[in-house]
N, C-alpha and C positions, 0 to 999 in steps of 0.2 A: 690719556691726554697728556699732549706736550706745555710745558714751561720754559718761560725765558729764563736765560741765565741770571740776568738781575732781578727774576720775583725766586721769591723764596718763602719756607712758612718764618725766617725771620722779619723779614722786610715785611710782608703782609700783618703780624705783630705788633711791629712798630708802626704801622699804619696807621691801625686798629686803636693803639694805643694813643697817639697824638689825635687822631678822629676825636677821642670819648674826653683828653684834655680841652681841646678847641670847645667841643657843644659844653660844656660844664662850665667855658668862662664865658664864654658867651651868653649863658642862662644868669648864670652867677653877675653879671653886665645888667642884664635885662632886668634881673631884681632888683637890682641898687639903682637902676637910671628910675625906677618906678618906686620906690619908697622914697627917692629924692624929689621927683615929681612931687609925690603926693605931702612932703613936711615943708617942701618950700612955698 
């Protein structure tokens, strides 16, 4: 398997971590908006 120079285990790990943070942030925002709309 041929790998590109800019792609290695470190960049893959950083992309995975950032994707997890973005998903968590979006999930929290959805729940906050739902709770605000319920209480409004």
